[in-house]
C-alpha positions in Angstrom: 0.1 0.0 0.0 3.0 2.5 0.3 3.8 1.9 -2.9 0.8 2.5 -4.4 0.1 5.7 -2.3 3.4 7.3 -3.6 2.3 6.4 -7.0 -1.2 8.0 -5.7 1.0 11.4 -4.6 2.8 12.0 -8.4 0.2 11.5 -9.9 -1.8 14.2 -8.0 1.1 15.9 -8.1 0.1 16.2 -11.9 -3.4 15.9 -11.6 -2.9 13.1 -14.4 -6.5 13.3 -15.8 -6.4 9.1 -15.9 -6.0 9.1 -12.2 -7.5 11.9 -11.3 -10.8 10.0 -12.6 -9.8 6.8 -11.5 -8.0 6.6 -8.5 -10.2 5.0 -6.5 -10.9 2.4 -8.7 -7.3 1.7 -9.3 -7.1 2.0 -4.9 -9.8 -1.0 -4.9 -8.4 -2.5 -7.3 -4.7 -2.7 -6.1 -5.4 -3.2 -2.5 -8.1 -6.3 -3.9 -5.1 -7.9 -5.1 -3.0 -7.7 -2.2 -5.4 -9.6 -0.2 -6.0 -12.1 -2.2 -2.6 -13.3 -2.2 -2.6 -12.6 1.8 -5.3 -14.7 1.9 -3.5 -17.9 1.2 -1.6 -17.8 4.0 -4.5 -17.7 6.3 -5.8 -20.7 7.6 -9.8 -20.1 6.3 -11.6 -22.9 5.1 -12.0 -23.2 1.4 -16.1 -22.1 -0.3 -15.1 -22.1 -4.3 -12.5 -24.9 -4.7 -9.1 -23.9 -3.6 -10.4 -20.2 -2.7 -11.8 -19.3 0.7 -14.7 -16.5 1.1 -12.4 -13.5 1.8 -10.4 -14.6 -1.7 -13.9 -14.4 -3.4 -14.7 -10.7 -2.2 -11.1 -9.9 -3.1 -11.7 -11.2 -7.3 -15.4 -9.5 -6.9 -13.7 -6.7 -5.6 -10.2 -6.4 -8.9 -14.4 -7.0 -11.1 -15.7 -4.1 -10.0 -12.5 -2.1 -9.8 -11.6 -2.6 -14.0 -14.9 -2.3 -15.0 -15.8 0.8 -13.2 -11.9 1.9 -15.1 -13.7 0.4 -18.7 -17.9 1.9 -18.3 -15.4 5.6 -17.7 -13.0 4.4 -20.5 -16.5 3.7 -23.0 -18.4 6.7 -22.0 -16.0 9.7 -22.8 -17.0 11.9 -26.1 -15.0 11.3 -28.7 -12.0 14.1 -29.5 -13.4 15.9 -32.4 
């Protein structure tokens, strides 16, 4: 999360349009990705295949971030 924070500060300082619009969704996807990996180290019962409940939720959050970023890009007006 410290790496994401540093990148976010740099992007905000430069006022990058993509990060200004999608920073929250990037944060959600990054956090969920990191948490997904960490959950393999915890002894929770599997729910779907080898995945536990928290990993399934992380996959849903990653999908949410990706869909919302894609949705934002799809509805941007075309440059004239």
